[in-house]
C-alpha positions as CSV (number, residue, x, y, z in Angstrom):
1,X,78.5,138.8,97.0
2,X,78.6,135.0,97.0
3,X,81.4,132.9,95.5
4,X,79.1,132.0,92.6
5,X,78.3,135.6,91.9
6,X,81.9,136.6,92.1
7,X,82.8,133.9,89.5
8,X,80.0,135.1,87.2
9,X,81.2,138.7,87.5
10,X,84.8,137.6,86.7
11,X,83.6,135.8,83.6
12,X,81.7,138.9,82.5
13,X,85.0,140.8,82.8
14,X,86.8,138.1,80.8
15,X,84.1,138.2,78.0
16,X,84.6,142.0,77.7
17,X,88.3,141.5,77.6
18,X,88.0,139.0,74.7
19,X,86.0,141.7,72.8
20,X,88.5,144.4,73.6
21,X,91.5,142.4,72.4
22,X,89.8,141.4,69.0
23,X,91.3,142.7,65.8
24,X,89.5,145.8,64.6
25,X,88.0,144.2,61.5
26,X,86.6,141.4,63.5
27,X,85.3,143.6,66.3
28,X,83.6,146.2,64.2
29,X,82.0,143.6,61.9
30,X,80.5,142.0,65.1
31,X,79.2,145.3,66.3
32,X,77.6,146.1,62.9
33,X,75.9,142.7,62.8
34,X,74.1,143.3,66.1
35,X,74.0,147.1,66.7
36,X,73.9,148.3,63.1
37,X,75.7,151.3,61.6
38,X,78.8,152.6,63.3
39,X,78.6,156.3,63.9
40,X,81.7,158.4,64.5
41,X,83.1,159.2,66.8
42,X,82.9,155.9,68.7
43,X,84.6,154.4,71.7
44,X,85.4,150.7,71.8
45,X,84.5,150.3,75.5
46,X,81.2,152.1,74.9
47,X,80.4,149.7,72.1
48,X,81.2,146.7,74.3
49,X,78.7,148.1,76.9
50,X,76.1,148.5,74.2
51,X,76.6,144.9,73.1
52,X,76.3,143.8,76.8
53,X,73.0,145.7,77.0
54,X,71.8,144.0,73.8
55,X,72.6,140.6,75.5
56,X,70.9,141.5,78.7
57,X,67.5,141.9,77.0
58,X,65.4,138.8,77.8
59,X,64.0,138.6,74.2
60,X,67.4,138.6,72.7
61,X,68.7,135.9,75.0
62,X,65.7,133.8,74.4
63,X,66.0,134.1,70.6
64,X,69.7,133.2,70.6
65,X,68.8,130.0,72.6
66,X,65.8,129.2,70.3
67,X,67.9,129.3,67.2
68,X,70.4,126.7,68.5
69,X,70.2,123.3,66.7
70,X,70.8,120.0,68.5
71,X,74.4,119.9,67.3
72,X,74.9,123.5,68.4
73,X,73.7,122.5,71.9
74,X,76.0,119.5,72.0
75,X,79.0,121.7,71.3
76,X,77.9,124.4,73.8
77,X,77.4,121.7,76.5
78,X,80.9,120.3,75.8
79,X,82.5,123.7,76.2
80,X,80.5,124.2,79.4
81,X,81.5,121.0,81.1
82,X,85.0,120.3,79.7
83,X,87.7,122.4,81.5
84,X,90.2,124.3,79.4
85,X,88.2,123.6,76.3
86,X,89.9,124.0,72.9
87,X,88.6,123.1,69.5
88,X,91.0,120.1,69.5
89,X,89.8,118.9,72.9
90,X,86.2,119.2,71.9
91,X,86.9,117.4,68.6
92,X,88.5,114.5,70.6
93,X,85.3,114.3,72.7
94,X,83.1,114.1,69.6
95,X,85.4,111.8,67.8
96,X,83.4,110.0,65.1
97,X,80.5,112.5,65.2
98,X,82.2,115.6,63.7
99,X,85.2,116.1,61.6
100,X,87.6,118.6,63.0
101,X,87.0,121.0,60.1
102,X,83.2,120.9,60.6
103,X,83.5,121.2,64.3
104,X,85.8,124.2,64.0
105,X,83.4,125.8,61.6
106,X,80.6,125.3,64.1
107,X,82.6,126.8,66.9
108,X,83.4,129.9,64.8
109,X,79.7,130.2,64.1
110,X,78.8,130.0,67.8
111,X,81.3,132.7,68.5
112,X,79.8,135.1,66.0
113,X,76.4,134.3,67.3
114,X,77.6,135.4,70.8
115,X,77.1,132.0,72.4
116,X,80.8,131.2,72.8
117,X,83.9,133.4,73.3
118,X,87.6,132.8,73.4
119,X,89.7,134.0,76.3
120,X,93.3,133.2,76.0
121,X,93.7,129.8,74.5
122,X,90.4,128.4,75.8
123,X,86.7,128.5,74.8
124,X,83.9,129.5,77.2
125,X,80.1,129.9,77.2
126,X,79.0,133.5,77.2
127,X,78.1,134.3,80.9
128,X,75.2,136.5,79.8
129,X,73.5,133.3,78.6
130,X,74.1,131.2,81.7
131,X,70.6,131.2,83.0
132,X,69.0,130.9,79.6
133,X,71.1,127.9,78.6
134,X,71.0,126.2,82.0
135,X,68.1,123.9,81.1
136,X,69.3,123.0,77.6
137,X,73.1,122.8,77.8
138,X,73.4,119.8,80.2
139,X,75.5,116.7,80.7
140,X,72.7,114.5,79.6
141,X,73.0,116.1,76.1
142,X,76.6,114.7,75.9
143,X,76.1,111.3,77.6
144,X,72.7,109.9,78.2
145,X,71.2,106.6,79.4
146,X,69.3,104.6,76.9
147,X,66.0,102.9,77.0
148,X,66.3,99.1,76.8
149,X,64.2,97.8,73.9
150,X,65.0,94.2,74.4
151,X,66.4,92.7,77.6
152,X,69.2,90.2,77.8
153,X,68.4,87.6,80.4
154,X,71.6,85.6,80.0
155,X,73.9,85.7,83.1
156,X,77.5,86.2,82.2
157,X,80.8,85.8,84.0
158,X,81.7,88.0,87.0
159,X,84.4,88.3,89.5
160,X,83.8,86.8,93.0
161,X,85.8,85.9,96.1
162,X,85.5,82.2,95.1
163,X,87.2,83.0,91.8
164,X,90.1,84.8,93.4
165,X,90.5,81.9,95.9
166,X,90.4,79.4,93.0
167,X,93.0,81.5,91.0
168,X,95.3,81.8,94.0
169,X,95.1,78.1,94.7
170,X,95.8,77.3,91.0
171,X,98.9,79.6,90.9
172,X,100.2,78.2,94.2
173,X,99.9,74.7,92.7
174,X,101.1,75.5,89.2
175,X,103.6,78.4,89.3
176,X,105.3,77.7,86.0
177,X,102.4,78.8,83.7
178,X,103.8,81.7,81.7
179,X,106.2,82.3,78.8
180,X,108.8,85.0,78.9
181,X,106.3,87.4,77.2
182,X,103.7,86.9,79.9
183,X,101.3,84.7,77.8
184,X,100.3,81.3,79.0
185,X,102.2,78.3,78.1
186,X,100.4,75.8,75.9
187,X,99.9,73.2,78.6
188,X,98.9,75.8,81.2
189,X,96.4,77.3,78.7
190,X,94.8,73.9,78.2
191,X,94.7,73.4,82.0
192,X,93.0,76.7,82.5
193,X,90.4,75.9,79.8
194,X,89.7,72.6,81.6
195,X,89.4,74.0,85.1
196,X,87.9,77.5,84.6
197,X,84.5,77.6,82.9
198,X,85.1,81.3,82.0
199,X,88.0,80.4,79.8
200,X,91.5,82.0,79.4
201,X,90.7,85.7,78.8
202,X,89.4,86.7,82.3
203,X,92.1,84.6,83.9
204,X,94.8,86.3,81.8
205,X,93.5,89.7,82.9
206,X,93.5,88.4,86.5
207,X,97.0,87.2,86.2
208,X,98.2,90.5,84.7
209,X,96.5,92.5,87.4
210,X,97.9,90.5,90.2
211,X,101.4,90.8,88.7
212,X,101.1,94.5,88.3
213,X,99.9,94.9,91.9
214,X,102.8,92.6,93.0
215,X,100.4,90.1,94.5
216,X,102.0,87.6,92.1
217,X,105.8,87.6,92.1
218,X,108.3,85.8,89.9
219,X,110.9,83.8,91.7
220,X,114.4,83.0,90.6
221,X,113.3,80.0,88.5
222,X,110.8,82.1,86.6
223,X,107.7,80.6,88.3
224,X,104.9,82.7,89.8
225,X,104.0,82.5,93.5
226,X,101.5,84.4,95.6
227,X,102.8,87.0,98.0
228,X,100.4,86.0,100.8
229,X,101.0,89.1,103.1
230,X,100.2,91.4,100.1
231,X,97.3,89.2,99.0
232,X,95.9,89.5,102.6
233,X,96.3,93.3,102.5
234,X,94.4,93.3,99.2
235,X,91.7,91.1,100.6
236,X,90.9,93.6,103.4
237,X,89.6,96.0,100.8
238,X,85.8,96.3,100.1
239,X,84.9,93.9,97.3
240,X,84.0,96.6,94.8
241,X,87.4,98.2,95.3
242,X,89.2,94.9,94.8
243,X,87.4,94.4,91.5
244,X,88.1,98.0,90.4
245,X,91.8,97.7,91.1
246,X,91.9,94.4,89.2
247,X,90.2,96.0,86.1
248,X,92.7,98.9,86.1
249,X,95.8,96.9,86.9
250,X,95.0,94.4,84.2
251,X,95.9,97.2,81.7
252,X,99.4,97.9,83.1
253,X,101.5,98.9,86.0
254,X,100.5,102.4,87.2
255,X,101.7,104.8,89.8
256,X,99.7,104.6,93.0
257,X,98.0,107.9,92.3
258,X,96.9,106.9,88.8
259,X,95.8,103.5,90.0
260,X,93.5,105.1,92.7
261,X,92.1,107.7,90.3
262,X,91.2,105.2,87.6
263,X,89.7,102.7,90.0
264,X,87.7,105.5,91.6
265,X,86.5,106.7,88.2
266,X,85.3,103.2,87.3
267,X,83.4,102.7,90.6
268,X,81.7,106.1,90.3
269,X,80.6,105.5,86.7
270,X,79.2,102.1,87.7
271,X,77.3,103.6,90.7
272,X,75.8,106.3,88.4
273,X,74.2,104.0,85.9
274,X,70.4,103.4,86.2
275,X,69.2,101.8,83.0
276,X,72.3,101.6,80.9
277,X,74.6,103.3,78.4
278,X,75.9,102.6,75.0
279,X,79.7,102.1,74.9
280,X,80.2,105.6,73.4
281,X,78.1,107.3,76.1
282,X,79.7,105.2,78.9
283,X,83.2,106.4,77.8
284,X,81.9,110.0,77.5
285,X,80.6,109.7,81.0
286,X,84.0,108.6,82.2
287,X,85.5,111.7,80.6
288,X,82.9,114.0,82.1
289,X,83.5,112.4,85.5
290,X,87.1,113.4,85.5
291,X,86.0,117.1,85.0
292,X,84.0,117.2,88.2
293,X,86.6,117.5,90.9
294,X,90.2,116.8,91.8
295,X,90.3,113.4,93.3
296,X,91.8,112.3,96.6
297,X,92.4,108.6,97.0
298,X,92.8,108.4,100.8
299,X,89.6,109.4,102.4
300,X,88.0,107.5,105.2
301,X,84.9,106.4,103.4
302,X,83.1,104.0,105.7
303,X,83.8,105.0,109.3
304,X,85.5,101.7,110.0
305,X,87.4,100.8,113.1
306,X,90.1,98.4,114.1
307,X,92.4,96.8,111.5
308,X,90.3,98.2,108.6
309,X,90.6,101.7,110.0
310,X,94.4,101.3,110.3
311,X,94.6,100.5,106.6
312,X,92.7,103.7,105.9
313,X,95.0,105.6,108.2
314,X,98.1,104.4,106.4
315,X,96.4,105.2,103.0
316,X,95.7,108.8,104.1
317,X,99.3,109.2,105.3
318,X,100.7,108.0,102.0
319,X,98.3,110.2,100.1
320,X,99.3,113.3,102.1
321,X,102.9,112.5,101.4
322,X,102.2,112.2,97.7
323,X,100.5,115.6,97.7
324,X,103.4,117.2,99.6
325,X,105.6,116.0,96.7
326,X,103.6,118.2,94.3
327,X,101.4,115.5,92.9
328,X,98.1,117.3,93.4
329,X,97.2,117.5,89.7
330,X,94.4,115.3,88.4
331,X,96.2,112.3,87.0
332,X,94.0,112.4,83.9
333,X,95.1,115.9,82.9
334,X,98.3,114.7,81.3
335,X,96.3,112.0,79.4
336,X,94.0,114.7,78.0
337,X,96.9,116.9,77.0
338,X,98.5,114.0,75.0
339,X,95.2,113.0,73.4
340,X,95.2,109.4,74.7
341,X,92.5,109.7,77.3
342,X,89.6,108.3,75.2
343,X,91.7,105.2,74.1
344,X,92.6,104.7,77.8
345,X,88.9,104.9,78.8
346,X,88.0,102.4,76.1
347,X,90.5,99.9,77.4
348,X,89.2,100.4,80.9
349,X,85.6,99.8,79.6
350,X,86.7,96.6,77.8
351,X,88.5,95.4,80.9
352,X,85.4,96.0,83.1
353,X,83.3,94.2,80.5
354,X,85.5,91.1,80.3
355,X,85.8,90.8,84.0
356,X,82.1,91.0,84.5
357,X,81.9,94.4,86.2
358,X,79.8,95.4,83.2
359,X,77.2,93.3,81.4
360,X,75.2,93.7,78.2
361,X,71.8,94.5,79.6
362,X,70.0,94.5,76.2
363,X,69.7,96.6,73.0
364,X,68.1,99.9,72.3
365,X,65.7,100.8,69.5
366,X,68.7,101.4,67.2
367,X,70.0,97.8,67.9
368,X,73.0,99.2,69.9
369,X,74.2,97.2,72.9
370,X,73.3,98.7,76.2
371,X,75.7,98.2,79.1
372,X,74.9,98.2,82.8
373,X,77.0,97.3,85.9
374,X,76.5,94.0,87.8
375,X,73.7,94.2,90.3
376,X,74.4,95.4,93.8
377,X,77.6,97.2,93.0
378,X,76.8,99.7,95.8
379,X,76.5,97.0,98.4
380,X,80.1,95.8,97.5
381,X,81.5,99.1,98.7
382,X,80.9,98.1,102.4
383,X,83.8,96.6,104.4
384,X,84.1,92.8,104.2
385,X,81.4,91.1,106.3
386,X,80.1,87.6,106.7
387,X,83.4,86.2,107.8
388,X,81.6,83.7,110.1
389,X,79.5,82.1,107.4
390,X,80.1,78.4,106.8
391,X,80.7,77.9,103.0
392,X,82.9,74.8,102.9
393,X,81.8,71.2,102.5
394,X,84.3,68.3,102.7
395,X,83.5,64.7,102.2
396,X,85.4,61.6,103.3
397,X,86.9,61.2,99.8
398,X,88.8,64.5,100.4
399,X,86.7,66.4,97.9
400,X,85.7,70.0,98.9
401,X,83.2,72.4,97.7
402,X,83.2,76.2,98.4
403,X,79.9,78.0,98.1
404,X,79.3,81.8,97.9
405,X,78.8,83.8,101.1
406,X,82.3,84.6,102.5
407,X,84.5,87.6,101.7
408,X,88.0,87.0,100.3
409,X,89.7,87.8,103.6
410,X,87.9,84.9,105.2
411,X,88.8,82.5,102.4
412,X,92.4,83.4,101.8
413,X,94.1,80.8,104.0
414,X,92.3,78.0,102.1
415,X,94.4,78.9,99.0
416,X,97.4,77.2,100.7
417,X,95.4,74.1,101.7
418,X,93.1,73.2,98.8
419,X,93.9,72.1,95.3
420,X,91.6,73.4,92.5
421,X,89.7,70.9,90.5
422,X,87.0,72.9,88.7
423,X,85.7,76.5,88.8
424,X,82.1,76.3,87.6
425,X,78.7,77.1,89.0
426,X,80.2,75.7,92.2
427,X,83.9,75.6,93.0
428,X,85.3,72.1,93.6
429,X,88.7,71.5,95.3
430,X,90.5,68.5,96.7
431,X,92.6,68.1,99.8
432,X,95.8,66.3,98.9
433,X,99.1,65.5,100.4
434,X,100.7,67.9,97.9
435,X,98.4,70.8,98.8
436,X,98.8,70.2,102.6
437,X,102.5,70.0,102.2
438,X,102.3,73.4,100.5
439,X,100.5,74.7,103.5
440,X,103.2,73.3,105.8
441,X,105.8,75.0,103.7
442,X,103.9,78.3,104.1
443,X,104.3,78.0,107.8
444,X,100.9,76.6,108.8
445,X,100.9,73.9,111.5
446,X,98.6,70.9,111.6
447,X,96.5,72.7,114.2
448,X,96.2,75.8,112.1
449,X,95.1,73.8,109.0
450,X,92.5,72.0,111.1
451,X,91.3,75.4,112.5
452,X,91.0,77.0,109.1
453,X,89.0,74.1,107.6
454,X,86.8,73.8,110.7
455,X,86.1,77.5,110.7
456,X,84.7,77.5,107.2
457,X,83.2,74.0,107.2
458,X,79.4,73.5,107.4
459,X,79.9,70.3,109.4
460,X,82.5,68.6,111.5
461,X,85.6,67.5,109.7
462,X,85.6,63.8,108.6
463,X,87.7,61.8,110.9
464,X,90.0,60.5,108.1
465,X,90.9,64.2,107.3
466,X,92.4,64.6,110.8
467,X,94.2,61.2,110.6
468,X,95.6,62.1,107.1
469,X,96.8,65.5,108.3
470,X,98.7,63.9,111.2
471,X,100.3,61.4,108.8
472,X,101.3,64.1,106.3
473,X,102.7,66.2,109.1
474,X,104.9,63.3,110.3
475,X,106.0,62.8,106.7
476,X,106.8,66.5,106.3
477,X,108.7,66.7,109.5
478,X,110.8,63.6,108.9
479,X,113.1,65.6,106.6
480,X,113.5,69.4,106.9
481,X,115.2,71.8,104.6
482,X,115.7,75.1,106.3
483,X,116.2,78.6,104.9
484,X,116.3,81.5,107.3
485,X,118.4,83.3,109.9
486,X,120.5,81.3,112.5
487,X,121.0,82.8,115.9
488,X,123.8,81.4,118.0
489,X,124.1,82.3,121.7
490,X,126.3,81.0,124.6
491,X,124.8,78.5,127.0
492,X,124.4,81.0,129.9
493,X,122.3,83.4,127.6
494,X,120.0,80.8,126.2
495,X,117.2,81.7,128.7
496,X,117.4,85.3,127.6
497,X,116.5,84.3,124.1
498,X,113.9,81.5,124.8
499,X,112.0,83.7,127.3
500,X,112.3,87.0,125.3
501,X,108.7,88.0,124.3
502,X,109.9,89.5,121.0
503,X,112.2,86.6,119.9
504,X,110.7,83.5,121.4
505,X,107.5,83.4,119.2
506,X,109.7,83.6,116.1
507,X,112.0,80.7,116.8
508,X,111.1,78.3,114.1
509,X,113.4,75.5,115.2
510,X,116.0,74.7,117.8
511,X,118.8,73.2,115.7
512,X,121.1,72.5,118.6
513,X,121.6,73.8,122.1
514,X,122.1,77.6,121.7
515,X,121.5,77.5,117.9
516,X,118.1,78.8,116.8
517,X,116.4,79.2,113.4
518,X,114.7,82.6,113.4
519,X,111.6,83.0,111.2
520,X,112.5,86.2,109.4
521,X,111.9,87.1,105.7
522,X,114.7,89.6,105.2
523,X,117.8,91.2,106.7
524,X,115.7,94.2,107.5
525,X,113.1,92.2,109.4
526,X,115.8,90.3,111.3
527,X,117.5,93.5,112.3
528,X,114.1,94.9,113.5
529,X,113.4,91.8,115.6
530,X,116.8,92.0,117.3
531,X,116.2,95.7,118.0
532,X,112.8,95.0,119.5
533,X,114.2,92.2,121.7
534,X,116.3,94.7,123.7
535,X,119.3,92.3,123.7
536,X,122.1,94.7,123.1
537,X,124.7,92.0,123.0
538,X,123.4,90.7,119.6
539,X,124.9,92.3,116.6
540,X,122.6,94.1,114.1
541,X,122.2,93.6,110.4
542,X,122.5,97.0,108.9
543,X,120.2,97.4,105.9
544,X,117.2,99.5,104.7
545,X,113.8,98.4,105.8
546,X,111.0,97.7,103.3
547,X,107.8,99.7,103.6
548,X,104.5,98.2,104.6
549,X,102.7,97.0,101.5
550,X,99.3,97.5,103.0
551,X,99.4,101.2,102.1
552,X,99.5,100.2,98.4
553,X,95.8,99.5,98.5
554,X,94.1,102.7,99.8
555,X,90.4,103.0,100.3
556,X,88.6,105.9,98.7
557,X,85.2,107.5,98.9
558,X,83.1,107.0,95.8
559,X,79.9,108.8,94.9
560,X,77.4,109.0,92.0
561,X,78.2,111.3,89.1
562,X,75.8,114.3,88.8
563,X,74.0,114.8,85.5
564,X,73.7,111.2,84.4
565,X,70.2,110.4,83.2
566,X,67.9,110.1,80.2
567,X,68.7,112.1,77.2
568,X,67.1,115.5,77.1
569,X,66.3,117.0,73.7
570,X,67.7,120.3,74.8
571,X,66.1,122.3,72.0
572,X,63.6,125.0,72.9
573,X,62.3,125.0,69.3
574,X,61.9,122.4,66.6
575,X,63.7,122.2,63.2
576,X,60.5,123.5,61.5
577,X,60.2,126.5,63.8
578,X,63.8,127.5,63.3
579,X,63.4,127.1,59.5
580,X,60.3,129.3,59.6
581,X,62.2,132.0,61.3
582,X,65.0,132.1,58.8
583,X,62.5,131.9,55.9
584,X,60.7,134.9,57.3
585,X,64.0,136.8,57.5
586,X,64.7,135.9,53.8
587,X,61.3,137.1,52.7
588,X,61.9,140.5,54.5
589,X,65.3,140.7,52.8
590,X,63.8,140.0,49.4
591,X,61.3,142.9,49.8
592,X,64.1,145.4,50.6
593,X,65.3,147.9,48.0
594,X,69.1,147.5,48.5
595,X,72.2,147.0,46.4
596,X,73.4,143.5,45.4
597,X,76.4,143.7,47.7
598,X,74.2,144.7,50.7
599,X,71.7,141.9,49.9
600,X,74.5,139.3,49.7
601,X,76.0,140.4,53.0
602,X,72.7,140.4,54.9
603,X,71.7,137.0,53.3
604,X,75.1,135.6,54.5
605,X,74.2,136.7,58.1
606,X,70.8,135.1,57.9
607,X,72.3,131.8,56.7
608,X,74.9,132.0,59.5
609,X,71.9,132.3,62.0
610,X,73.1,135.6,63.2
611,X,69.9,137.6,62.5
612,X,67.6,137.4,65.5
613,X,64.9,139.8,64.2
614,X,64.3,142.2,61.3
615,X,65.9,145.1,63.2
616,X,69.3,143.6,62.2
617,X,68.4,143.7,58.5
618,X,69.7,147.2,57.9
619,X,71.6,148.1,54.8
620,X,73.5,150.7,56.9
621,X,75.0,147.8,58.9
622,X,76.9,146.6,55.8
623,X,80.3,148.2,55.4
624,X,80.7,149.4,51.8
625,X,83.3,147.4,49.9
626,X,83.7,146.5,46.3
627,X,83.3,142.8,46.1
628,X,83.4,142.0,42.4
629,X,85.4,143.2,39.4
630,X,86.0,141.7,36.0
631,X,86.8,142.2,32.3
632,X,89.1,145.1,31.7
633,X,88.9,146.5,35.3
634,X,92.4,145.3,36.2
635,X,92.8,147.9,39.1
636,X,89.5,146.7,40.6
637,X,90.5,143.1,40.5
638,X,93.8,143.9,42.2
639,X,92.1,146.0,44.8
640,X,89.7,143.2,45.8
641,X,92.5,140.7,46.0
642,X,94.8,142.9,48.1
643,X,91.9,143.7,50.5
644,X,91.2,139.9,50.8
645,X,94.8,139.3,51.6
646,X,94.6,141.9,54.3
647,X,91.3,140.6,55.7
648,X,92.3,136.9,55.1
649,X,89.0,136.4,53.3
650,X,88.3,133.9,50.6
651,X,87.9,134.9,46.9
652,X,86.7,133.3,43.8
653,X,88.7,133.7,40.5
654,X,87.1,132.9,37.2
655,X,89.1,132.5,34.0
656,X,88.8,130.9,30.6
657,X,89.3,127.2,30.7
658,X,92.1,125.9,28.6
659,X,90.4,122.5,28.2
660,X,87.0,123.7,27.0
661,X,85.4,126.8,25.6
662,X,83.7,127.5,28.9
663,X,85.1,129.1,32.1
664,X,86.6,127.7,35.3
665,X,86.3,129.0,38.8
666,X,88.7,128.4,41.7
667,X,88.1,129.6,45.3
668,X,90.5,129.9,48.2
669,X,92.2,132.3,50.5
670,X,94.9,134.5,48.9
671,X,98.2,134.7,50.8
672,X,100.0,137.4,48.7
673,X,100.6,139.1,45.4
674,X,103.7,139.5,43.2
675,X,103.9,142.3,40.7
676,X,105.7,142.2,37.4
677,X,106.0,144.7,34.6
678,X,102.7,144.0,33.0
679,X,100.8,141.7,35.4
680,X,100.1,140.8,39.1
681,X,100.1,137.2,40.2
682,X,98.3,136.0,43.3
683,X,99.2,132.9,45.4
684,X,96.1,131.2,46.8
685,X,95.5,128.2,49.1
686,X,92.8,126.3,47.3
687,X,89.6,125.6,49.4
688,X,89.3,122.1,50.7
689,X,93.0,121.3,50.3
690,X,96.4,122.4,51.2
691,X,97.4,123.1,47.6
692,X,98.8,126.5,46.9
693,X,98.5,127.7,43.3
694,X,99.4,130.9,41.5
695,X,97.1,132.8,39.1
696,X,97.5,135.7,36.7
697,X,95.1,138.5,37.6
698,X,95.2,139.9,34.0
699,X,94.0,136.6,32.7
700,X,91.1,136.4,35.2
701,X,87.8,137.2,33.7
702,X,86.3,137.9,37.1
703,X,87.4,138.2,40.7
704,X,84.8,138.0,43.4
705,X,85.2,138.4,47.2
706,X,83.3,135.7,49.1
707,X,81.5,136.7,52.3
708,X,82.9,134.9,55.3
709,X,82.8,135.1,59.0
710,X,85.1,137.7,60.5
711,X,86.0,135.1,63.2
712,X,88.0,133.0,60.7
713,X,90.4,135.8,60.1
């Protein structure tokens, strides 16, 4: 037996268990509806086997499927593809399409039609119908791609390496741009509008994302600055992953696991789109994608080597540590339990749209906007390439233009050298004394600056650039303000330091003979450098080390979501064909010589779409019960009500109206009776409301039991 066959067999067992644990009234009513009259003596397990035989007949399975409406198939598909399905969970998925009460009613109807069953707290599709429903209950019924009626040819904003460079340069130049609440200051907002053609909204999202990923940090004065080592780690990611992390992180600060899973979800949805989705279907696709598999964020996706592979290795290690801490659960499960998953997906959709990962491709025949991803999203999953392309143009007036073609990792050093002028169709910068001084402050030498510019430039650097760099370097070096770690050694041990391969490269300045400024960022780094030097006569700084930030940006494998495609009607039959079947059943019922009660019960079954053929229209299948009493038959009225209380069935009470000479009828489910000396009063929850009213049975002119599904009891 294969794994699939074993699972199917287990589901058959669970379906049989669900029948065996039903209340007797519910179970026997179901048996009568499909197998007819119950003959004593009977055995519950034998009856379940007879019902299984009924369902194994191809004609019966085909007829059950043929009588499913489009809405029925949508609900069945949702139960099939949503794990741990409950009425509330299904209602959340169809929010705006069905009210909860109508959806609950439809689920009850599908249970009594043997399409769905409940096992424990969850809903499942009847395993006997798996093959029959396989071609009609599909994901494309729930979320389908739309045909574009009218194309949108307008190109919109999108993220690019040039934008990230421009933003980093802008923040490096203008750190004091935010108020205490994170919004832009008035002057900064005006500056952003003037320099960035896209306006404030995408830049605000970019700022929030970089802050939440700790690429932007707030210093003691409240200004923002770029953490270049962390930015460099981020730039090593494939371009698509960079943009997905930005879209997710713009919404808030997430745990590493949640960040990875949301970014992966977004990429997989974008990869799966061919023509386009409406917003509703895009969000539904996100939901269905989370049902596919548990996600692992640290897979080696591209077979990379070298530095890129080392990032993947660190990511895998961190992911394994997370799993060992008991974090294997899909991070979306908690969101689904709390009911906030769809609002979260809508925010993610809005973020992707505003950042240009999604665009409005056009409209469909119903004038709904159709959304599709930016072109070439799959190509952006490859590791950064094209680092040798020349994309920089510098003129003698110190103006610089950066053109597309280089990945972010090959542009990142320019953020410390260039000053942003305008981000438009082309990105214009300027090389100024202020921007070059910023590069010197970041630890870049004159030679390094020249190397970075030359490496990206399409032509030789203008001579006046080299002259100005030398002048600015002399000016910068004339006065120095140091901040760092001072190492003092005796004269005889100076050579041990200056010739030490671990320490010598990190001597930023010789302040005096035997006094060195060490280029270290923290106590932990200084202690590590001393340990690596092997000089045991130097005291150690004892403090905890900081972890490598590169592991905070893991690479994951993304793949297309199965089941996305054009909408399939799903229905085997048309509305007219289904109507013709039930009209035929009603005609047969009209021709039968049966009692009023039997006719009403069988008609109720036809209207509930339970009757597959005329063999189910048997008077013997109706359990005898008095359903109506009136006038002076006080005992009959009490009996009907008490039976309805037991069965939790609705009743209709008719009594003389106090406001007119006519009569008034009220329906609802009775909850109990209270006897007095000369009367019995019934408490009843009124249909369509939560109101509970009490009525006198002696004053009722008629009491009538209303046929209702046994599954509601």
